[in-house]
N, C-alpha and C positions, 0 to 999 in steps of 0.2 A: 526408676527401674524400667528397662526396656521390656517389650513383650517377649523377646527371645529369653531374657534373663528370668522372666517369670515362668517360662515354659520348660525349656530344655533341661536346665539344671534340676528342676523338681522331678522330672521324669527319670533322669539319670540317677539321682539319689536313691529312689525307691527301687529301680531296677537293680542297682548294686546291692541294696539290702536284701532283696528277694534272692539273689544269688547266695548270699551269706546264710539266709534261712534254709535254703536247700542243702547247703553243706552241713548245717547242723542236723537237718532231718535225716540226711544220709548216714551221718555218724550215729544218730539215735537208732536207726534201723540196725546197724551193725552191732551196737552195744546191747540191744534188746533182742537180737536174733529175729528181726521182723523182715519179711520179704519186702523189698522196696516197692513192688507193685501194689502192695496193700496200702501203704501210705500214699502213694501217688494217685490211687483211685479213691481215696477217702473223701467224704463229703461231710458238711455240717448237718445236712438234712437230706433225705432221699431224693427230693426234687431239685437239689442244687447241683451245680457242676463240680466235678472232682478237682483235687489239688492241681493236677497237671493242666487242666483246662483253664483254671484260674490264672496260672502263670502265663499261658499262651495269650489269654485275653488281655492281661496287663501289658504284655509286649505289644499286642496289636493296637491298643488304645494309645500307647505312647508314640509309636512310629507312625501310625496312620493319622493321628491328630496333627503331628508336625507336617506331614505331607499335605494334608488338607489345608492347614493354615497358610502354607506357603505356595499353594496351588501347583504342586508338582505331582507326578504320577504316584498314586497310592501303591505301596509295595504289596505283592501277593505273598502270603506266608502260610504255606500248608502246615497243618497241625499234625506232625508226624512224631513228635518227641514222646519217648516211652521210658526214659531213664532220668535220674537226677542229672547226670552229666549232659545229656542232650538238652534238658531244660536250661541248665546253666549256660550252655552254648547259645541257646536262643536268646537268653537275657543279654549275653555279651554281644551277640550280633546286633541286637536292637540298640544297645548302648553305643556300639560303633557306628551304626546308622545315624543316630542322633548327633554324633560328633561331626557328621558331614554338613550339618546345617550351620549357616552363618547368620550372625545377628541381622545383617541387612535384608535377608530373606523374610524376616518377620516384621520389617518396617511397614506399617499400615495394615498388618494382618488383623489387628483388633477390630478394624472397621470393614475388612474384606468379607465378602459373602462366602460362606462355607456350606457346601452341599454334602450331605452324608446319608448313608442308609438309616432308615428309621423303621425297619421291619422288612419282611421278605420281598415285598413288591412296592415299597414306599421310600421316598426320600424326604428330607427336610432341608431347609436352608436357613441359616442363622448368620448373624455377624460373628466375626472371629472371636470377640470377647465373650459373647453369649455361648458360642459353641464350646470354648475352652472351659468357662465357668460352670455351665449347666449340663454339658454332655461329656466332654473328654475327661476332665479332672474327676468328676464324680464316678464315672465308670472305671477309670484307671485305679483310683483309690479303693473303690469297692472290691475289685478283684484282688488287689494286693492285700487288703485287709482280710478278705475271706481266706486267702491262702495262709496268712498268719494265723487266723482263727482255727483253721483245720489242723495246723501243726500243733498249736496249743491244746486243742481238744484231744489230740492223740498223744499227748504227753511229752512232746518235744519241748525242751526247756528254752523257750524264747520269750522275750518280753518286748516292751515298747522301744527300748534302746536298739534292739535287733531290728525292729521294723523301721526305725528311723535311720539305721545304718551308722549308729554312733557308739556301738558297744565295743 
C-alpha cells in the first residue's frame, strides 16, 4: 500500500461519516425541538471543546497533514462555522481539497521531514511516517471520535457504523 493510499482515503472516509453524523444530529434537533446551537456548543466535559470545534479540528488535521506531508502551503481555514450546514460545507470543502492530492506527491513522504506547530511558540520536526502515525492520525481520530461521543451523550442515535461511514 502506498503512503497516499494509507493517508488520503482514511481521512476522506471519516470526513464523510462526520457529515452523516451532523445530518443525524440536525434531524435529532428538529425531532426533539432542540435549538441547533445547543447541540453545536455541547461538550463532553466543561474543559473540552464543543462539537463545532471538534469538527473544525478534524478538518484541519486532515487537510493540513496532507499539505505538510507533501510540502505544499498549509491552507488557512478560519473557524467561522455556526450551523450544521456550514460545518457540512467545511467537511465537503476539506474532502474536495484532499481530492486535489495525487499519489506521486506522497512518494517519499514517509521519510520526508515534516515541521508542524507544537504549541503557541514552538515547532517540532518528525519524519513523515512518525508525523502521520504519532501526530496527525491520533489528533484527527481524537476529534472525530469526540464529536461522535458528544452526539451520543446528547441522545443522537448514532453508533459505530455511523462513525465508520458504513451504515
